[in-house]
N, C-alpha and C positions, 0 to 999 in steps of 0.2 A: 217975911211975915205975911205980906199981902198975897204972895203966891199960894201960901197954905190956906189963907181965907178963901181964895178963888177955888182951890181944890175942894174945900168943904162945901162951898156953894154948888159946885158941879155935882158932887157926890149926892147931894140931897135933891137936886132938881134936874140934872142933866140926863141925857140918854146913856145907856150902858157903855157904849163905845167911847164916849167922852171921859168916862171914869178910868178907862184903861190906858189912855195915851201916855200920860206922864209915867206911871209905873213901868209900862212896857219899854219906853225909851230908856228909863233908868236901868232896867235889866239888860237891855241890849248893849248899852255903853259899858256896863260893869263886866258882862261876859266878854265883850270884845277886848276890853283892857286886859283881863286875865289871860285870854287866849294869846294875844300878841306878846304879852310878857313871857309866857311859857315858851312860845315859839322862838323868841329872841334868845332865851337862855339855852335852848337846845339846838339851835342852828346857826350857821355862819352866814351873815348877810354879805352878798357880793359888793365889792367896792363901788360898782356902778349904781347900786340901789341904796346906798347908805343915806344920801341926802333926802330922798323921798321918804325913807323909813323914819328918819329923824323928824321930818315935818309931820307925817301922819301920827307918829307917837306923841309928839308935842300937842297936837290938837286933841288927841284922845285923852291925854293926861289932863288937859284943861276941862274937857267934858266930864271926865270922871270926878274931878274936884268939884264941879258944879253939882253933880248928883249927890256927892257926899255932903256938901254944904246945904243943899236943899233939904235933905232928909235928916241931917244931924247938925245943922248950923246952930249958931248961938241963939237965934230967936225961936228955936224949936222948944215948945213946952211939952213936958211929959204929962 
């Protein structure tokens, strides 16, 4: 809730580039999540790279969940 209030404050008083940071990061995380999911479904990951792929995908899953909860969380009012 306080993050959304901060976004409202920035959107009314902040410079144009401050308004774009949060949505741009959300779009980047979402696109990266879908691209990596598509890639993993269509390619075989070598055994030597599996651990690093699991770690990267775990971090990206967490970031994607943060984006979803920020924009669609329980404190979001319509």
